Steps between C-alpha positions, in 0.01 A plus 500: 500500500654825394518790739257778401691816424380824668303733284608865443216620706624315797866616443391856443411537872809640670372371831526140378834385646707217370844351556766793499820487299735328729791517259506876575559431862761230422694733264473781761648283765774381262610846417504604873705182567765612244535835677548337842764258355692783352484715812609210715794420266637857521434542875860468592595765248232732643634439853850608388377795299232647741641365833179333607402145554460351149207283621314825577435568126383136439270521820358835376421362153337190642283712740405721198392195293307360794325819550453537122336161487251599780420823291467275198229289683329812627487669162379174343210484747360848419213472242553658166225748539663644807825572319311743281441723791800413730728718279363811674641430855813341339566825304447705805749283702753503219481879460534558867795257507670684208455831677626340833806376318584858386498599855723224622874547572701345216757230550853615402545177288158568318449876492166501317163540689358169389464304823303517816744414775393407859804345677604195313181496295489672160233498220524645164169687433518492122435122506159556664442788253550257204262247649237759590544688167423178298178441695392859435601493133311184431187618679520838330528362146255221555226747589589715203486202265159387649366855437655561160723781634849350434583770242345797703735782548331630821396163652813293407794687351521798744463284820779264363725794410468665851560158667805452290629842571444467881679163496790635306552785738484274805694198381743640235530851648480500873617127551747506208390149400491515132515125456181444694343786302599323184318186620191710575512650153521151356200393685298806406578460134435122481163510688372811308600333170318183598200688611451636151599860530559652159856476371526874435433575861760231613764659268437839650533359843819330387646823372419680821661220708824521283517878556450458883763210523749707301441804742561274790813351342655835372423684824679261733880444474515155631238386252698654221802312620309183509391548140861571394611187696232295331636610155868455590536296824862408427611869491506525881478161662651644825235771575183564304506165312612287782175302584440450123837363442497274804162360404637411151800342672270288716285392208796412291680320773227236523585347167288207394448333841580767758753512781278329747303594801793562736743657255371845426759771466297810409291476811809576721465872471552528130135518376276745702159375610593136432189373681260753369517684158817305381370150601463390134865571428604293806253226398668490158849491650390203716307291249614613151328505176306174571382633832392831345313324233322290764399823700385674185292192419349517846408857459353424150270233648411721787402789262318254273286378780387865593434567128260197478327610807459847354360362173235302685410761768124525546460862448658825378620624834675179598654460155644850504620449862680177425658664180627784720663260749655306203651816357627609842686171571628446144612872466702470813653168393605643163638818664702313761639241264562753226700717731719217619591387144563846369182544284331756724620786732544393867208568712408404853241241396470165666461164340142389595501229761874441470668809639516551860260771631201473718298783328534340163425149604187602702327707230590251220354214709189708557465561125545135429242417756251718316598310177443175680154614599424591137618141389208358714258669267649468152274406228516172300377670178466856373190577295524626155462882466278661233816576296714198574336287238646710224808351351810696425420785730238642262188656648663696783428859514856587602824343635377555855213269450743228357709541810197458712422168336844354470679658794499461874159688522308237303707178411396268218313178582684231674506127414583378844259234601 
């Protein structure tokens, strides 16, 4: 007797729960385990460099992951409908946290106003701002789509512009965190594109963003130096290009199979932020080309699971929300790895789930908990739209309608049984 397949009418109901995507959880734990292994392996070097017990870094990372898993479970237990309104208190908390960070005394080692520090506890407020911002953006655009206002200047374009401007002033201006601002720009661009905003408006936004980024770079001497270093890192490997050169040495030293877990050289004071921003270079030194290929494959599988959940999400809001999370994590991965191999300028961006850092781990785990919750409500099939039956793309009024049918907003019908 064959099992009766669920009808679309049954699957369309977002409240009808089913088995979640446990592969997402498995891949999340696997990436976090890679980070713990690398931090543990360089703990003797960190003890020599920073003069503290090396096990302290491993313990902090394990505590961050344990708390992150608790946050994952908490986020995964919140109903999808509530996330559409929870962005309001989250944005308020993130805004207050950002302003509080501006008032906190800076650390001599990290002179930027990015962290809220209370004793030994520190939290980077921009991580919560990314999470809350994605929730707001998905809710904002989903409402505009449902009411046919996605191209409206007053209802959509202007609010997005002022939100972007305020975020730029806070993150890139006051906190001097151009890397995180770049990730936020990537999220904004991808989600608005998937929502069906006219391409002309997106290009205008892109031009404004390029102008703003150019102003931030040109107006700050150390950012100009970073750009020059990126173009010619070998010109000054002792001062401005020191970290870029040491990262390339670490990656190149790994060879095919790596030096091994206990034989890192660059972690002993040569490569700054070995357990944090530079952890990919240390990983490459230890595990070589084969290990790097395995790690990239793990990330590829991880992002593929999130992409599949996004494509089968039950409604516009959850689809755009998962897309924003996907862009957030993938953009940070590309920026971090690209900087370590010399393809992108150096930025203080962590490698998701792998780099040491409680703020990043907690907020990434919270975001993945939301994705896990969405995976409980994914659809087995997607209905044909009124335009989807036309072959070759004909019958669409404009390219925005085609994106709606084929893109993340409204994926094509699935054949999964």
